[in-house]
A tleap script that builds the chain and sets N, CA, C and O, in Angstrom:
source leaprc.protein.ff14SB
mol = sequence {
  NMET THR ASP PRO ARG ASP GLU ALA LEU ASP
  GLY ALA LEU ALA ALA ALA LEU LYS ALA ALA
  ALA ALA THR GLY ALA ARG ALA ALA VAL PRO
  GLU PRO ALA ALA GLN VAL THR ALA ARG GLY
  VAL ARG ARG ARG ARG ARG THR VAL ALA ALA
  SER ALA ALA SER ALA VAL CYS VAL LEU ALA
  THR ALA ALA ALA LEU GLY VAL LEU GLY PRO
  ARG PRO GLU ALA PRO PRO PRO PRO ALA ALA
  PRO PRO SER PRO THR ALA PRO SER PRO SER
  PRO PRO SER SER PRO PRO PRO THR SER ARG
  THR PRO THR SER PRO ALA PRO PRO PRO PRO
  THR SER SER ALA SER PRO SER ALA THR PRO
  THR GLY THR ALA PHE PRO SER SER SER PRO
  ALA CPRO
}
set mol.1.N position { -61.226 33.238 -0.203 }
set mol.1.CA position { -62.331 32.538 -0.683 }
set mol.1.C position { -62.003 31.953 -2.033 }
set mol.1.O position { -61.188 32.486 -2.785 }
set mol.2.N position { -62.636 30.878 -2.315 }
set mol.2.CA position { -62.392 30.193 -3.571 }
set mol.2.C position { -63.440 30.578 -4.590 }
set mol.2.O position { -64.587 30.862 -4.247 }
set mol.3.N position { -63.050 30.585 -5.793 }
set mol.3.CA position { -63.937 30.933 -6.904 }
set mol.3.C position { -64.690 29.675 -7.324 }
set mol.3.O position { -64.079 28.609 -7.400 }
set mol.4.N position { -66.013 29.755 -7.603 }
set mol.4.CA position { -66.760 28.572 -8.026 }
set mol.4.C position { -66.252 27.983 -9.330 }
set mol.4.O position { -66.424 26.791 -9.582 }
set mol.5.N position { -65.632 28.804 -10.157 }
set mol.5.CA position { -65.096 28.272 -11.412 }
set mol.5.C position { -63.906 27.359 -11.125 }
set mol.5.O position { -63.736 26.351 -11.812 }
set mol.6.N position { -63.063 27.688 -10.115 }
set mol.6.CA position { -61.915 26.853 -9.770 }
set mol.6.C position { -62.380 25.494 -9.267 }
set mol.6.O position { -61.747 24.479 -9.558 }
set mol.7.N position { -63.465 25.461 -8.525 }
set mol.7.CA position { -63.987 24.203 -8.018 }
set mol.7.C position { -64.464 23.311 -9.149 }
set mol.7.O position { -64.291 22.093 -9.099 }
set mol.8.N position { -65.047 23.893 -10.142 }
set mol.8.CA position { -65.526 23.118 -11.282 }
set mol.8.C position { -64.354 22.552 -12.068 }
set mol.8.O position { -64.397 21.409 -12.522 }
set mol.9.N position { -63.294 23.363 -12.230 }
set mol.9.CA position { -62.101 22.890 -12.941 }
set mol.9.C position { -61.398 21.796 -12.134 }
set mol.9.O position { -60.911 20.818 -12.703 }
set mol.10.N position { -61.346 21.958 -10.833 }
set mol.10.CA position { -60.703 20.948 -9.995 }
set mol.10.C position { -61.445 19.613 -10.062 }
set mol.10.O position { -60.825 18.550 -10.095 }
set mol.11.N position { -62.751 19.679 -10.082 }
set mol.11.CA position { -63.538 18.452 -10.163 }
set mol.11.C position { -63.322 17.746 -11.489 }
set mol.11.O position { -63.218 16.520 -11.536 }
set mol.12.N position { -63.251 18.537 -12.593 }
set mol.12.CA position { -63.018 17.950 -13.915 }
set mol.12.C position { -61.624 17.330 -14.002 }
set mol.12.O position { -61.436 16.266 -14.593 }
set mol.13.N position { -60.658 18.014 -13.405 }
set mol.13.CA position { -59.278 17.502 -13.417 }
set mol.13.C position { -59.184 16.218 -12.601 }
set mol.13.O position { -58.516 15.272 -13.017 }
set mol.14.N position { -59.825 16.171 -11.477 }
set mol.14.CA position { -59.806 14.984 -10.635 }
set mol.14.C position { -60.446 13.814 -11.349 }
set mol.14.O position { -59.945 12.691 -11.273 }
set mol.15.N position { -61.546 14.060 -12.043 }
set mol.15.CA position { -62.222 12.979 -12.772 }
set mol.15.C position { -61.338 12.459 -13.897 }
set mol.15.O position { -61.287 11.250 -14.123 }
set mol.16.N position { -60.627 13.357 -14.619 }
set mol.16.CA position { -59.746 12.946 -15.716 }
set mol.16.C position { -58.586 12.112 -15.192 }
set mol.16.O position { -58.193 11.126 -15.815 }
set mol.17.N position { -58.035 12.509 -14.044 }
set mol.17.CA position { -56.915 11.750 -13.472 }
set mol.17.C position { -57.365 10.374 -13.000 }
set mol.17.O position { -56.628 9.399 -13.147 }
set mol.18.N position { -58.556 10.285 -12.440 }
set mol.18.CA position { -59.066 8.993 -11.992 }
set mol.18.C position { -59.298 8.073 -13.175 }
set mol.18.O position { -59.043 6.871 -13.094 }
set mol.19.N position { -59.790 8.643 -14.294 }
set mol.19.CA position { -60.018 7.827 -15.484 }
set mol.19.C position { -58.697 7.310 -16.050 }
set mol.19.O position { -58.629 6.163 -16.492 }
set mol.20.N position { -57.641 8.139 -16.044 }
set mol.20.CA position { -56.333 7.724 -16.549 }
set mol.20.C position { -55.737 6.636 -15.665 }
set mol.20.O position { -55.114 5.704 -16.174 }
set mol.21.N position { -55.914 6.736 -14.361 }
set mol.21.CA position { -55.398 5.727 -13.450 }
set mol.21.C position { -56.100 4.403 -13.651 }
set mol.21.O position { -55.464 3.351 -13.587 }
set mol.22.N position { -57.400 4.434 -13.892 }
set mol.22.CA position { -58.147 3.190 -14.103 }
set mol.22.C position { -57.722 2.532 -15.405 }
set mol.22.O position { -57.592 1.309 -15.462 }
set mol.23.N position { -57.506 3.313 -16.444 }
set mol.23.CA position { -57.061 2.768 -17.731 }
set mol.23.C position { -55.678 2.139 -17.575 }
set mol.23.O position { -55.435 1.057 -18.110 }
set mol.24.N position { -54.779 2.785 -16.865 }
set mol.24.CA position { -53.429 2.263 -16.650 }
set mol.24.C position { -53.450 0.986 -15.833 }
set mol.24.O position { -52.672 0.067 -16.087 }
set mol.25.N position { -54.333 0.929 -14.861 }
set mol.25.CA position { -54.417 -0.272 -14.032 }
set mol.25.C position { -54.908 -1.466 -14.832 }
set mol.25.O position { -54.465 -2.593 -14.611 }
set mol.26.N position { -55.847 -1.216 -15.785 }
set mol.26.CA position { -56.334 -2.322 -16.617 }
set mol.26.C position { -55.266 -2.787 -17.593 }
set mol.26.O position { -55.226 -3.969 -17.935 }
set mol.27.N position { -54.392 -1.883 -18.054 }
set mol.27.CA position { -53.367 -2.233 -19.042 }
set mol.27.C position { -52.123 -2.863 -18.402 }
set mol.27.O position { -51.351 -3.536 -19.085 }
set mol.28.N position { -51.928 -2.653 -17.119 }
set mol.28.CA position { -50.733 -3.185 -16.441 }
set mol.28.C position { -50.841 -4.690 -16.263 }
set mol.28.O position { -51.835 -5.192 -15.739 }
set mol.29.N position { -49.809 -5.411 -16.703 }
set mol.29.CA position { -49.774 -6.870 -16.561 }
set mol.29.C position { -48.457 -7.205 -15.859 }
set mol.29.O position { -47.396 -6.806 -16.338 }
set mol.30.N position { -48.498 -7.913 -14.758 }
set mol.30.CA position { -47.242 -8.258 -14.081 }
set mol.30.C position { -46.421 -9.232 -14.926 }
set mol.30.O position { -46.971 -10.032 -15.683 }
set mol.31.N position { -45.104 -9.150 -14.784 }
set mol.31.CA position { -44.226 -10.071 -15.515 }
set mol.31.C position { -44.361 -11.470 -14.935 }
set mol.31.O position { -44.637 -11.625 -13.745 }
set mol.32.N position { -44.173 -12.469 -15.749 }
set mol.32.CA position { -44.203 -13.840 -15.241 }
set mol.32.C position { -43.038 -14.062 -14.257 }
set mol.32.O position { -41.989 -13.429 -14.368 }
set mol.33.N position { -43.239 -14.939 -13.333 }
set mol.33.CA position { -42.235 -15.203 -12.295 }
set mol.33.C position { -40.936 -15.741 -12.894 }
set mol.33.O position { -39.860 -15.472 -12.359 }
set mol.34.N position { -41.013 -16.481 -13.971 }
set mol.34.CA position { -39.801 -17.037 -14.593 }
set mol.34.C position { -38.893 -15.923 -15.104 }
set mol.34.O position { -37.671 -16.023 -14.993 }
set mol.35.N position { -39.475 -14.867 -15.661 }
set mol.35.CA position { -38.660 -13.758 -16.156 }
set mol.35.C position { -38.003 -12.999 -14.997 }
set mol.35.O position { -36.847 -12.583 -15.082 }
set mol.36.N position { -38.766 -12.831 -13.920 }
set mol.36.CA position { -38.200 -12.134 -12.755 }
set mol.36.C position { -37.050 -12.943 -12.168 }
set mol.36.O position { -36.020 -12.377 -11.802 }
set mol.37.N position { -37.213 -14.255 -12.074 }
set mol.37.CA position { -36.170 -15.131 -11.535 }
set mol.37.C position { -34.932 -15.116 -12.432 }
set mol.37.O position { -33.806 -15.056 -11.938 }
set mol.38.N position { -35.141 -15.169 -13.740 }
set mol.38.CA position { -34.009 -15.157 -14.675 }
set mol.38.C position { -33.239 -13.845 -14.564 }
set mol.38.O position { -32.010 -13.842 -14.627 }
set mol.39.N position { -33.945 -12.742 -14.400 }
set mol.39.CA position { -33.279 -11.449 -14.259 }
set mol.39.C position { -32.454 -11.414 -12.975 }
set mol.39.O position { -31.360 -10.850 -12.968 }
set mol.40.N position { -32.956 -12.006 -11.885 }
set mol.40.CA position { -32.212 -12.064 -10.630 }
set mol.40.C position { -30.969 -12.928 -10.743 }
set mol.40.O position { -29.922 -12.590 -10.191 }
set mol.41.N position { -31.079 -14.044 -11.456 }
set mol.41.CA position { -29.923 -14.931 -11.644 }
set mol.41.C position { -28.838 -14.231 -12.451 }
set mol.41.O position { -27.654 -14.333 -12.129 }
set mol.42.N position { -29.245 -13.518 -13.503 }
set mol.42.CA position { -28.257 -12.787 -14.308 }
set mol.42.C position { -27.551 -11.728 -13.469 }
set mol.42.O position { -26.336 -11.559 -13.565 }
set mol.43.N position { -28.307 -11.027 -12.658 }
set mol.43.CA position { -27.705 -9.991 -11.817 }
set mol.43.C position { -26.733 -10.628 -10.812 }
set mol.43.O position { -25.653 -10.086 -10.576 }
set mol.44.N position { -27.097 -11.751 -10.231 }
set mol.44.CA position { -26.226 -12.435 -9.273 }
set mol.44.C position { -24.933 -12.865 -9.953 }
set mol.44.O position { -23.853 -12.719 -9.380 }
set mol.45.N position { -25.034 -13.399 -11.185 }
set mol.45.CA position { -23.819 -13.801 -11.918 }
set mol.45.C position { -22.906 -12.614 -12.175 }
set mol.45.O position { -21.690 -12.709 -12.007 }
set mol.46.N position { -23.494 -11.498 -12.583 }
set mol.46.CA position { -22.682 -10.295 -12.831 }
set mol.46.C position { -21.996 -9.827 -11.549 }
set mol.46.O position { -20.838 -9.410 -11.577 }
set mol.47.N position { -22.705 -9.895 -10.440 }
set mol.47.CA position { -22.130 -9.455 -9.170 }
set mol.47.C position { -20.977 -10.360 -8.750 }
set mol.47.O position { -19.936 -9.871 -8.314 }
set mol.48.N position { -21.151 -11.666 -8.876 }
set mol.48.CA position { -20.084 -12.608 -8.515 }
set mol.48.C position { -18.887 -12.430 -9.447 }
set mol.48.O position { -17.742 -12.454 -8.995 }
set mol.49.N position { -19.143 -12.253 -10.744 }
set mol.49.CA position { -18.045 -12.065 -11.693 }
set mol.49.C position { -17.278 -10.776 -11.391 }
set mol.49.O position { -16.049 -10.754 -11.467 }
set mol.50.N position { -17.987 -9.718 -11.052 }
set mol.50.CA position { -17.321 -8.454 -10.719 }
set mol.50.C position { -16.506 -8.595 -9.433 }
set mol.50.O position { -15.408 -8.047 -9.334 }
set mol.51.N position { -17.029 -9.318 -8.456 }
set mol.51.CA position { -16.293 -9.532 -7.209 }
set mol.51.C position { -15.032 -10.353 -7.454 }
set mol.51.O position { -13.974 -10.047 -6.904 }
set mol.52.N position { -15.141 -11.391 -8.275 }
set mol.52.CA position { -13.973 -12.222 -8.582 }
set mol.52.C position { -12.913 -11.414 -9.331 }
set mol.52.O position { -11.723 -11.532 -9.041 }
set mol.53.N position { -13.337 -10.601 -10.285 }
set mol.53.CA position { -12.389 -9.779 -11.031 }
set mol.53.C position { -11.709 -8.774 -10.104 }
set mol.53.O position { -10.515 -8.511 -10.246 }
set mol.54.N position { -12.455 -8.216 -9.165 }
set mol.54.CA position { -11.861 -7.275 -8.207 }
set mol.54.C position { -10.847 -7.976 -7.321 }
set mol.54.O position { -9.783 -7.422 -7.043 }
set mol.55.N position { -11.159 -9.183 -6.872 }
set mol.55.CA position { -10.222 -9.933 -6.032 }
set mol.55.C position { -8.939 -10.255 -6.793 }
set mol.55.O position { -7.848 -10.168 -6.232 }
set mol.56.N position { -9.063 -10.625 -8.060 }
set mol.56.CA position { -7.877 -10.910 -8.869 }
set mol.56.C position { -7.034 -9.654 -9.025 }
set mol.56.O position { -5.808 -9.717 -8.933 }
set mol.57.N position { -7.670 -8.522 -9.258 }
set mol.57.CA position { -6.925 -7.261 -9.406 }
set mol.57.C position { -6.199 -6.902 -8.114 }
set mol.57.O position { -5.048 -6.466 -8.150 }
set mol.58.N position { -6.858 -7.079 -6.984 }
set mol.58.CA position { -6.227 -6.752 -5.704 }
set mol.58.C position { -5.031 -7.671 -5.457 }
set mol.58.O position { -3.969 -7.201 -5.050 }
set mol.59.N position { -5.187 -8.959 -5.696 }
set mol.59.CA position { -4.079 -9.893 -5.475 }
set mol.59.C position { -2.922 -9.634 -6.436 }
set mol.59.O position { -1.759 -9.707 -6.039 }
set mol.60.N position { -3.229 -9.335 -7.684 }
set mol.60.CA position { -2.170 -9.051 -8.650 }
set mol.60.C position { -1.424 -7.773 -8.264 }
set mol.60.O position { -0.202 -7.705 -8.393 }
set mol.61.N position { -2.141 -6.778 -7.799 }
set mol.61.CA position { -1.498 -5.536 -7.379 }
set mol.61.C position { -0.618 -5.777 -6.159 }
set mol.61.O position { 0.497 -5.259 -6.086 }
set mol.62.N position { -1.107 -6.554 -5.206 }
set mol.62.CA position { -0.316 -6.845 -4.012 }
set mol.62.C position { 0.943 -7.626 -4.379 }
set mol.62.O position { 2.014 -7.361 -3.833 }
set mol.63.N position { 0.828 -8.577 -5.290 }
set mol.63.CA position { 1.996 -9.348 -5.715 }
set mol.63.C position { 3.000 -8.455 -6.439 }
set mol.63.O position { 4.205 -8.570 -6.217 }
set mol.64.N position { 2.515 -7.576 -7.295 }
set mol.64.CA position { 3.406 -6.676 -8.022 }
set mol.64.C position { 4.122 -5.730 -7.054 }
set mol.64.O position { 5.313 -5.461 -7.214 }
set mol.65.N position { 3.410 -5.237 -6.072 }
set mol.65.CA position { 4.047 -4.369 -5.089 }
set mol.65.C position { 5.051 -5.125 -4.253 }
set mol.65.O position { 6.082 -4.577 -3.864 }
set mol.66.N position { 4.757 -6.375 -3.975 }
set mol.66.CA position { 5.701 -7.178 -3.213 }
set mol.66.C position { 6.983 -7.444 -3.976 }
set mol.66.O position { 8.065 -7.483 -3.390 }
set mol.67.N position { 6.866 -7.626 -5.273 }
set mol.67.CA position { 8.046 -7.911 -6.093 }
set mol.67.C position { 8.783 -6.633 -6.463 }
set mol.67.O position { 10.009 -6.574 -6.372 }
set mol.68.N position { 8.058 -5.633 -6.871 }
set mol.68.CA position { 8.673 -4.421 -7.395 }
set mol.68.C position { 8.732 -3.280 -6.392 }
set mol.68.O position { 9.276 -2.219 -6.699 }
set mol.69.N position { 8.190 -3.474 -5.219 }
set mol.69.CA position { 8.097 -2.399 -4.235 }
set mol.69.C position { 9.450 -1.937 -3.743 }
set mol.69.O position { 10.470 -2.546 -4.063 }
set mol.70.N position { 9.469 -0.874 -2.975 }
set mol.70.CA position { 10.735 -0.352 -2.466 }
set mol.70.C position { 11.373 -1.330 -1.487 }
set mol.70.O position { 10.686 -1.963 -0.685 }
set mol.71.N position { 12.656 -1.441 -1.562 }
set mol.71.CA position { 13.407 -2.319 -0.678 }
set mol.71.C position { 13.850 -1.516 0.542 }
set mol.71.O position { 14.154 -0.330 0.414 }
set mol.72.N position { 13.892 -2.131 1.712 }
set mol.72.CA position { 14.370 -1.393 2.882 }
set mol.72.C position { 15.863 -1.130 2.747 }
set mol.72.O position { 16.617 -1.991 2.291 }
set mol.73.N position { 16.272 0.035 3.137 }
set mol.73.CA position { 17.676 0.406 3.037 }
set mol.73.C position { 18.402 -0.026 4.301 }
set mol.73.O position { 17.790 -0.198 5.356 }
set mol.74.N position { 19.706 -0.199 4.183 }
set mol.74.CA position { 20.519 -0.552 5.334 }
set mol.74.C position { 20.539 0.640 6.283 }
set mol.74.O position { 20.486 1.784 5.832 }
set mol.75.N position { 20.612 0.395 7.577 }
set mol.75.CA position { 20.653 1.526 8.502 }
set mol.75.C position { 21.935 2.312 8.316 }
set mol.75.O position { 22.973 1.732 7.998 }
set mol.76.N position { 21.885 3.612 8.505 }
set mol.76.CA position { 23.099 4.421 8.315 }
set mol.76.C position { 24.102 4.120 9.420 }
set mol.76.O position { 23.713 3.700 10.509 }
set mol.77.N position { 25.396 4.331 9.150 }
set mol.77.CA position { 26.404 4.089 10.184 }
set mol.77.C position { 26.254 5.137 11.288 }
set mol.77.O position { 25.628 6.174 11.071 }
set mol.78.N position { 26.821 4.877 12.468 }
set mol.78.CA position { 26.700 5.858 13.544 }
set mol.78.C position { 27.424 7.148 13.176 }
set mol.78.O position { 28.372 7.135 12.390 }
set mol.79.N position { 26.976 8.253 13.743 }
set mol.79.CA position { 27.556 9.559 13.422 }
set mol.79.C position { 28.962 9.681 13.980 }
set mol.79.O position { 29.817 10.300 13.347 }
set mol.80.N position { 29.225 9.114 15.136 }
set mol.80.CA position { 30.545 9.175 15.755 }
set mol.80.C position { 30.920 7.773 16.205 }
set mol.80.O position { 30.044 6.976 16.540 }
set mol.81.N position { 32.209 7.463 16.217 }
set mol.81.CA position { 32.594 6.131 16.693 }
set mol.81.C position { 32.256 5.996 18.177 }
set mol.81.O position { 32.256 6.993 18.899 }
set mol.82.N position { 31.974 4.810 18.630 }
set mol.82.CA position { 31.641 4.630 20.040 }
set mol.82.C position { 32.843 4.935 20.925 }
set mol.82.O position { 33.985 4.685 20.541 }
set mol.83.N position { 32.584 5.468 22.096 }
set mol.83.CA position { 33.673 5.809 23.013 }
set mol.83.C position { 34.252 4.525 23.607 }
set mol.83.O position { 33.509 3.571 23.838 }
set mol.84.N position { 35.555 4.483 23.856 }
set mol.84.CA position { 36.159 3.249 24.378 }
set mol.84.C position { 35.743 2.949 25.815 }
set mol.84.O position { 35.844 1.799 26.245 }
set mol.85.N position { 35.277 3.947 26.574 }
set mol.85.CA position { 34.914 3.709 27.967 }
set mol.85.C position { 33.486 3.223 28.117 }
set mol.85.O position { 33.099 2.760 29.190 }
set mol.86.N position { 32.701 3.321 27.063 }
set mol.86.CA position { 31.303 2.910 27.161 }
set mol.86.C position { 31.219 1.393 27.204 }
set mol.86.O position { 31.836 0.721 26.379 }
set mol.87.N position { 30.466 0.840 28.154 }
set mol.87.CA position { 30.339 -0.625 28.199 }
set mol.87.C position { 29.487 -1.113 27.036 }
set mol.87.O position { 28.627 -0.398 26.522 }
set mol.88.N position { 29.751 -2.334 26.646 }
set mol.88.CA position { 28.958 -2.896 25.551 }
set mol.88.C position { 27.547 -3.138 26.054 }
set mol.88.O position { 27.367 -3.454 27.230 }
set mol.89.N position { 26.537 -2.999 25.197 }
set mol.89.CA position { 25.152 -3.160 25.632 }
set mol.89.C position { 24.838 -4.551 26.151 }
set mol.89.O position { 24.086 -4.684 27.117 }
set mol.90.N position { 25.375 -5.566 25.557 }
set mol.90.CA position { 25.134 -6.919 26.041 }
set mol.90.C position { 26.317 -7.784 25.653 }
set mol.90.O position { 26.820 -7.680 24.534 }
set mol.91.N position { 26.769 -8.635 26.563 }
set mol.91.CA position { 27.907 -9.504 26.223 }
set mol.91.C position { 27.458 -10.555 25.220 }
set mol.91.O position { 26.299 -10.969 25.227 }
set mol.92.N position { 28.358 -10.980 24.373 }
set mol.92.CA position { 27.977 -12.017 23.402 }
set mol.92.C position { 27.650 -13.314 24.125 }
set mol.92.O position { 28.303 -13.666 25.107 }
set mol.93.N position { 26.648 -14.017 23.642 }
set mol.93.CA position { 26.210 -15.256 24.288 }
set mol.93.C position { 27.111 -16.427 23.934 }
set mol.93.O position { 27.142 -17.419 24.662 }
set mol.94.N position { 27.835 -16.333 22.845 }
set mol.94.CA position { 28.739 -17.408 22.462 }
set mol.94.C position { 29.992 -16.788 21.885 }
set mol.94.O position { 29.945 -15.656 21.404 }
set mol.95.N position { 31.113 -17.492 21.918 }
set mol.95.CA position { 32.343 -16.915 21.366 }
set mol.95.C position { 32.198 -16.719 19.864 }
set mol.95.O position { 31.469 -17.459 19.204 }
set mol.96.N position { 32.885 -15.736 19.332 }
set mol.96.CA position { 32.783 -15.498 17.892 }
set mol.96.C position { 33.343 -16.682 17.125 }
set mol.96.O position { 34.281 -17.332 17.587 }
set mol.97.N position { 32.789 -16.966 15.973 }
set mol.97.CA position { 33.280 -18.122 15.183 }
set mol.97.C position { 34.667 -17.837 14.626 }
set mol.97.O position { 35.002 -16.700 14.294 }
set mol.98.N position { 35.460 -18.890 14.533 }
set mol.98.CA position { 36.787 -18.745 13.947 }
set mol.98.C position { 36.673 -18.818 12.444 }
set mol.98.O position { 35.742 -19.412 11.901 }
set mol.99.N position { 37.629 -18.207 11.782 }
set mol.99.CA position { 37.543 -18.153 10.326 }
set mol.99.C position { 38.562 -19.080 9.686 }
set mol.99.O position { 39.233 -18.688 8.730 }
set mol.100.N position { 38.692 -20.287 10.185 }
set mol.100.CA position { 39.595 -21.263 9.567 }
set mol.100.C position { 38.909 -21.885 8.374 }
set mol.100.O position { 37.715 -22.183 8.396 }
set mol.101.N position { 39.681 -22.070 7.351 }
set mol.101.CA position { 39.149 -22.760 6.185 }
set mol.101.C position { 39.597 -24.210 6.256 }
set mol.101.O position { 40.708 -24.479 6.713 }
set mol.102.N position { 38.777 -25.147 5.824 }
set mol.102.CA position { 39.154 -26.560 5.925 }
set mol.102.C position { 40.302 -26.949 5.011 }
set mol.102.O position { 40.912 -27.995 5.232 }
set mol.103.N position { 40.628 -26.158 3.992 }
set mol.103.CA position { 41.701 -26.535 3.073 }
set mol.103.C position { 43.063 -26.088 3.574 }
set mol.103.O position { 44.082 -26.586 3.096 }
set mol.104.N position { 43.109 -25.152 4.533 }
set mol.104.CA position { 44.411 -24.700 5.016 }
set mol.104.C position { 44.929 -25.702 6.052 }
set mol.104.O position { 44.147 -26.245 6.833 }
set mol.105.N position { 46.229 -25.944 6.062 }
set mol.105.CA position { 46.781 -26.912 7.027 }
set mol.105.C position { 46.723 -26.331 8.439 }
set mol.105.O position { 46.763 -25.116 8.631 }
set mol.106.N position { 46.629 -27.209 9.398 }
set mol.106.CA position { 46.594 -26.785 10.792 }
set mol.106.C position { 47.976 -26.287 11.177 }
set mol.106.O position { 48.978 -26.792 10.671 }
set mol.107.N position { 48.044 -25.297 12.072 }
set mol.107.CA position { 49.373 -24.809 12.465 }
set mol.107.C position { 50.113 -25.898 13.249 }
set mol.107.O position { 49.490 -26.668 13.980 }
set mol.108.N position { 51.407 -25.961 13.101 }
set mol.108.CA position { 52.176 -26.996 13.813 }
set mol.108.C position { 52.100 -26.741 15.314 }
set mol.108.O position { 52.010 -25.592 15.744 }
set mol.109.N position { 52.135 -27.810 16.115 }
set mol.109.CA position { 52.110 -27.611 17.570 }
set mol.109.C position { 53.386 -26.910 18.016 }
set mol.109.O position { 54.435 -27.072 17.392 }
set mol.110.N position { 53.303 -26.141 19.080 }
set mol.110.CA position { 54.512 -25.421 19.532 }
set mol.110.C position { 55.562 -26.425 20.014 }
set mol.110.O position { 55.252 -27.397 20.703 }
set mol.111.N position { 56.783 -26.164 19.639 }
set mol.111.CA position { 57.882 -27.034 20.069 }
set mol.111.C position { 58.524 -26.416 21.291 }
set mol.111.O position { 58.740 -25.206 21.353 }
set mol.112.N position { 58.819 -27.242 22.241 }
set mol.112.CA position { 59.467 -26.719 23.451 }
set mol.112.C position { 60.943 -27.082 23.387 }
set mol.112.O position { 61.314 -28.224 23.119 }
set mol.113.N position { 61.727 -26.131 23.628 }
set mol.113.CA position { 63.164 -26.385 23.655 }
set mol.113.C position { 63.570 -26.651 25.092 }
set mol.113.O position { 63.042 -26.049 26.027 }
set mol.114.N position { 64.479 -27.525 25.244 }
set mol.114.CA position { 64.922 -27.879 26.603 }
set mol.114.C position { 65.720 -26.726 27.177 }
set mol.114.O position { 66.655 -26.222 26.555 }
set mol.115.N position { 65.350 -26.333 28.328 }
set mol.115.CA position { 66.080 -25.242 28.976 }
set mol.115.C position { 67.150 -25.852 29.881 }
set mol.115.O position { 67.009 -26.992 30.323 }
set mol.116.N position { 68.185 -25.125 30.151 }
set mol.116.CA position { 69.251 -25.698 30.982 }
set mol.116.C position { 68.763 -25.994 32.393 }
set mol.116.O position { 69.385 -26.794 33.094 }
set mol.117.N position { 67.683 -25.384 32.828 }
set mol.117.CA position { 67.238 -25.608 34.196 }
set mol.117.C position { 66.306 -26.807 34.290 }
set mol.117.O position { 65.896 -27.167 35.393 }
set mol.118.N position { 65.954 -27.444 33.162 }
set mol.118.CA position { 65.024 -28.560 33.195 }
set mol.118.C position { 65.718 -29.805 33.728 }
set mol.118.O position { 66.903 -30.015 33.467 }
set mol.119.N position { 65.007 -30.614 34.456 }
set mol.119.CA position { 65.547 -31.851 35.016 }
set mol.119.C position { 64.850 -33.018 34.372 }
set mol.119.O position { 63.789 -32.844 33.772 }
set mol.120.N position { 65.420 -34.222 34.478 }
set mol.120.CA position { 64.774 -35.368 33.871 }
set mol.120.C position { 63.456 -35.713 34.534 }
set mol.120.O position { 62.640 -36.404 33.924 }
set mol.121.N position { 63.216 -35.272 35.733 }
set mol.121.CA position { 61.970 -35.596 36.385 }
set mol.121.C position { 60.834 -34.720 35.881 }
set mol.121.O position { 59.670 -34.990 36.180 }
set mol.122.N position { 61.134 -33.721 35.154 }
set mol.122.CA position { 60.121 -32.874 34.565 }
set mol.122.C position { 59.809 -31.641 35.382 }
set mol.122.O position { 58.880 -30.910 35.037 }
set mol.123.N position { 60.543 -31.374 36.453 }
set mol.123.CA position { 60.283 -30.166 37.216 }
set mol.123.C position { 60.998 -29.012 36.573 }
set mol.123.O position { 62.045 -29.195 35.953 }
set mol.124.N position { 60.464 -27.857 36.706 }
set mol.124.CA position { 61.055 -26.699 36.077 }
set mol.124.C position { 62.018 -25.977 37.002 }
set mol.124.O position { 62.625 -24.987 36.593 }
set mol.125.N position { 62.179 -26.436 38.231 }
set mol.125.CA position { 63.077 -25.774 39.154 }
set mol.125.C position { 64.456 -26.395 39.100 }
set mol.125.O position { 64.579 -27.614 38.983 }
set mol.126.N position { 65.485 -25.590 39.181 }
set mol.126.CA position { 66.822 -26.181 39.150 }
set mol.126.C position { 67.078 -26.990 40.415 }
set mol.126.O position { 66.691 -26.598 41.515 }
set mol.127.N position { 67.704 -28.067 40.241 }
set mol.127.CA position { 67.999 -28.907 41.420 }
set mol.127.C position { 69.386 -28.551 41.928 }
set mol.127.O position { 70.222 -28.040 41.183 }
set mol.128.N position { 69.613 -28.819 43.173 }
set mol.128.CA position { 70.904 -28.511 43.780 }
set mol.128.C position { 71.942 -29.586 43.457 }
set mol.128.O position { 73.147 -29.347 43.527 }
set mol.129.N position { 71.452 -30.767 43.103 }
set mol.129.CA position { 72.389 -31.829 42.757 }
set mol.129.C position { 72.325 -32.062 41.275 }
set mol.129.O position { 71.272 -31.878 40.665 }
set mol.130.N position { 73.425 -32.462 40.681 }
set mol.130.CA position { 73.399 -32.706 39.235 }
set mol.130.C position { 72.585 -33.952 38.903 }
set mol.130.O position { 72.417 -34.834 39.746 }
set mol.131.N position { 72.111 -34.015 37.748 }
set mol.131.CA position { 71.278 -35.128 37.308 }
set mol.131.C position { 72.124 -36.365 37.104 }
set mol.131.O position { 73.228 -36.210 36.581 }
set mol.132.N position { 71.724 -37.592 37.466 }
set mol.132.CA position { 72.531 -38.804 37.279 }
set mol.132.C position { 72.668 -39.223 35.857 }
set mol.132.O position { 73.322 -40.226 35.569 }
savepdb mol mol.pdb
quit
């Protein structure tokens, strides 16, 4: 059960709170729309500036990592030499390039010496008759 004194105190407290709310409502004045708009524009500028600064930092960090980052190492050599009986994985598609330098002279063409079995007709077989 409730005490009648508590009810009287509750009623007085409720009346005091209602009076304070009414006084606050009369004193409250909304801000002009121009001030609210200006505050929104300032906030938007700060947000865009912060986003731009973040993008610059990210790009600068990526560029620095690209320049100064770790370089890939050459693959290690095989642990054992390849066996001579193992077939090559794929045949070369073109012959290997020659390592001739343009300043070195070309090798002289092979000279053929006349063999005693050569005939004037150019056959390499010895003839049974002597050459005229």
